[in-house]
C-alpha positions as CSV (number, residue, x, y, z in Angstrom):
1,M,5.2,0.0,12.7
2,S,3.3,-3.3,12.9
3,L,0.2,-4.0,14.9
4,A,2.2,-6.2,17.4
5,D,4.7,-3.3,17.9
6,E,1.9,-0.8,18.5
7,I,0.3,-3.1,21.1
8,Q,3.7,-3.6,22.8
9,R,4.2,0.1,22.9
10,L,0.8,0.5,24.5
11,A,1.6,-2.2,27.1
12,D,4.9,-0.5,27.9
13,L,3.1,2.8,28.5
14,Y,0.5,1.0,30.6
15,R,3.3,-0.7,32.7
16,Q,4.9,2.7,33.3
17,G,1.6,4.0,34.6
18,L,1.1,6.5,31.8
19,L,-2.2,4.9,30.8
20,S,-5.1,4.0,33.0
21,D,-6.9,0.6,32.6
22,A,-9.7,2.2,30.6
23,E,-7.3,4.1,28.3
24,F,-5.2,1.0,27.7
25,A,-8.3,-1.1,26.9
26,A,-9.8,1.6,24.6
27,A,-6.5,2.2,22.7
28,K,-6.0,-1.6,22.3
29,A,-9.5,-2.0,21.0
30,R,-9.0,0.8,18.5
31,L,-5.7,-0.8,17.2
32,L,-7.3,-4.2,16.9
33,A,-10.3,-2.8,15.1
34,A,-8.0,-0.9,12.7
35,G,-5.9,-4.0,12.1
36,S,-8.8,-6.2,11.2
37,S,-9.9,-3.8,8.4
38,I,-6.6,-4.1,6.6
39,S,-6.8,-6.2,3.5
40,H,-4.4,-9.1,3.6
41,A,-4.8,-10.1,-0.1
42,P,-1.6,-10.4,-2.0
43,V,-0.7,-7.5,-4.3
44,G,-1.1,-9.6,-7.4
45,S,-4.8,-10.2,-6.8
46,R,-5.5,-6.5,-6.3
47,L,-3.4,-5.2,-9.1
48,R,-5.4,-3.6,-11.9
49,R,-4.6,-1.0,-14.5
50,L,-6.5,2.3,-14.0
51,P,-6.4,4.0,-17.5
52,S,-8.7,6.8,-16.4
53,A,-6.4,7.8,-13.6
54,G,-3.2,7.3,-15.5
55,W,-1.3,9.2,-18.1
56,V,-0.6,6.4,-20.6
57,G,-2.0,3.0,-19.7
58,G,-2.8,3.3,-16.1
59,V,0.0,1.0,-14.9
60,C,1.5,3.4,-12.4
61,A,-1.9,4.4,-11.1
62,G,-2.8,0.7,-10.6
63,L,0.5,0.0,-8.9
64,A,0.1,3.0,-6.6
65,Q,-3.4,1.9,-5.6
66,A,-2.3,-1.7,-5.0
67,T,0.6,-0.8,-2.8
68,G,-0.9,2.2,-1.1
69,S,1.9,4.5,-2.3
70,E,1.9,7.7,-4.4
71,V,1.6,7.4,-8.1
72,W,4.5,9.8,-8.7
73,L,6.9,7.4,-7.0
74,W,6.0,4.7,-9.6
75,R,6.3,7.1,-12.4
76,L,9.7,8.2,-11.2
77,A,10.8,4.6,-10.8
78,F,9.9,3.8,-14.4
79,V,11.6,6.9,-15.7
80,C,14.8,6.1,-13.7
81,F,14.8,2.5,-15.0
82,T,14.2,3.7,-18.5
83,L,17.2,6.1,-18.3
84,L,19.4,3.4,-16.8
85,G,19.3,0.9,-19.6
86,G,15.8,1.0,-20.9
87,S,14.3,-1.7,-18.7
88,G,11.6,0.7,-17.5
89,V,9.9,0.8,-20.9
90,L,10.0,-3.0,-21.2
91,A,8.6,-3.5,-17.7
92,Y,5.8,-0.9,-18.3
93,L,4.8,-2.5,-21.7
94,L,4.7,-6.0,-20.1
95,L,2.6,-4.7,-17.2
96,W,0.3,-2.9,-19.7
97,I,-0.2,-6.1,-21.6
98,F,-0.5,-8.6,-18.7
99,V,-2.2,-6.6,-15.9
100,P,-6.0,-6.6,-16.4
101,R,-7.9,-3.4,-16.6
102,D,-10.0,-2.4,-13.6
103,P,-13.5,-3.7,-14.4
104,S,-15.2,-0.8,-12.6
105,L,-14.0,1.7,-15.2
């Protein structure tokens, strides 16, 4: 759910009388504070390989960190694409070559 949807949901609760003025203001402030801490950088600028956290080259671990998803989902995707024509191996190798390694490691 997006930030705008969450605020709209709070406003609806407030209009229905389920939230007091103070509760509405506090909840809205919390949502806005949480929304301002979200990084809006494009995935490409945050994508780094994490060899120490990965099994082979750290590509799946880097993709998981950049997208905020679980690493096993990326591993499963690469295995599925490999079994369905071999494109998973090619994509993994290209990412291993062109995605920079995380400099903090």
